[in-house]
C-alpha positions in Angstrom: 0.0 -0.2 -0.2 1.4 3.5 -0.8 1.5 6.4 1.6 -0.7 9.1 1.0 1.8 12.8 1.0 0.5 16.4 0.6 3.1 17.3 -1.6 4.3 20.9 -1.3 3.0 22.8 -4.7 6.2 23.0 -7.5 5.3 26.9 -7.8 7.8 28.2 -10.9 9.8 24.5 -11.1 6.7 22.9 -11.8 6.8 19.8 -14.9 3.5 20.4 -16.1 3.1 24.2 -16.2 6.6 23.7 -18.5 4.6 21.4 -20.5 1.1 23.0 -20.8 1.6 24.6 -24.2 4.2 22.5 -25.8 3.3 20.8 -28.7 5.8 18.2 -28.9 5.5 14.8 -27.3 7.4 14.8 -24.2 9.1 11.6 -23.0 6.1 9.2 -21.5 6.6 8.0 -18.0 8.1 4.8 -17.3 8.7 1.9 -14.6 12.4 2.3 -13.4 11.8 6.3 -14.0 13.5 8.7 -11.6 11.2 11.8 -11.0 10.9 14.5 -8.3 9.2 16.5 -6.5 9.2 19.1 -3.3 8.1 17.8 0.5 8.4 20.2 3.5 10.9 21.9 1.7 13.2 19.4 0.9 14.0 17.5 -2.5 12.1 14.0 -3.3 13.5 11.6 -5.8 11.2 8.7 -6.6 11.8 5.8 -8.7 8.8 4.9 -10.5 7.4 1.5 -10.1 3.7 2.0 -12.1 2.2 5.1 -14.3 -1.8 5.1 -14.3 -2.2 7.3 -17.4 -6.1 7.5 -16.5 -5.2 9.1 -13.7 -2.1 11.5 -14.6 0.2 9.4 -11.4 2.8 7.7 -10.4 3.3 5.3 -7.9 6.9 5.1 -7.3 9.8 4.5 -4.0 11.4 7.2 -2.6 14.8 6.9 -3.4 15.7 9.5 -1.8 15.5 12.8 0.0 18.0 16.0 -0.4 17.3 19.8 1.9 18.5 22.6 0.7 22.4 22.1 0.7 21.7 18.8 -1.1 22.7 16.7 2.1 21.0 13.3 2.2 18.3 12.6 4.6 17.2 9.5 6.0 13.8 10.4 6.3 11.2 13.5 7.3 8.2 13.5 9.6 5.5 11.1 7.2 8.2 10.5 4.5 11.1 7.9 4.8 13.6 6.2 2.0 12.2 3.1 0.7 8.1 4.2 1.3 5.4 3.6 -1.8 4.0 6.7 -2.3 1.7 8.5 -5.2 3.0 11.2 -7.0 0.7 13.2 -9.1 1.7 14.7 -11.9 1.3 18.6 -11.2 3.0 18.0 -8.5 6.4 16.3 -10.1 9.3 20.0 -10.0 12.4 20.2 -12.0 15.5 19.9 -9.5 17.4 23.6 -9.5 20.4 23.4 -11.3 23.9 24.5 -9.0 25.7 27.0 -10.8 29.7 26.3 -10.1 31.6 29.3 -10.2 
């Protein structure tokens, strides 16, 4: 059974918003894909185990949780590595690109 998570709004990092006006076919989500979302201000990476196209939801396992400095965490209050979660497409987020100055 998957864990219900109230994902953070991805705001300007929203994958869905970027592709709203894109008339080209972007990649389909498949098993093994790594997706990102935000939860409690942290970056959460998940590995897709199943994708429900009719609901636009990925069922995925949490494989990484990172704080704002990129440090890996083992878990948060309601989310831990290995948890199975539902990630709706509208909550998917791009990760910030770090500048190497």
